N, C-alpha and C positions, 0 to 999 in steps of 0.2 A: 702514299702515306709512308712516313719514315718509320723505322723500327721503334724508335722512342715513342712516337705517337701511338703506334699499335700497342705497345706495352702499357701505356697509360690507359687506353681504352679497355684492354683486357683486365687490368687491375680494377678499373671503375666498375666493370661488369660483375666483379666478385664482391663488391661492397654491399653491406646491408642497405635496404631501401632508405633508412633514415640518413645514412651517410651520403648516399647518392643525392638525396634532396639538398643536403648542405653544399655539396660540390657544385651541383647545378645552380644553386642560388648564387654562389660566389662567381661562377663563370658568367652567368647572365648579368650580374651587377657590373663586373669588370668589362664585359662586352659593350655595355651601354656607353662606357667612357672611351671606347676605341672608334675612331672614325674609319669607316670602310667604304670603298667605292661601291656604287650600285652594281649589281650583277646584270649582265646582258641577258637577253631572252635565251640565248644558246646555253649560257652557264646555268640558268635556272632550270632549263629542260634537262641538262646533263645531271644536275644535282637531284632532281626529282626522279630521274630514271635510276640513279644509283640507290636511292632510298627504296623505291618500289622493288628493285631487284633483290635488295637485302631482305626486305619483308617477305618476298616470295621464297627466298632460300630458307628463311626461318620457318615459314609455314610448311614447306616441303619437308624440312628436317623433323618438324613436330609430327607431321602425318606419317613419316617413316618410322617414328618411335612407337606408334600405336598399332 
């Protein structure tokens, strides 16, 4: 992930929920207009693994705070 992308994600995380919804709406709408190639099974597995690892890190961090 590039530094710019990471900065965007961090700024998005700090937005109020109403603004997050607006941003998501625009991104989803714009994404529908972009043709993307189908992901291979390996790519899907890698993406799913990244998501689950991030969720696990967040849960562990939350458990560490309590």
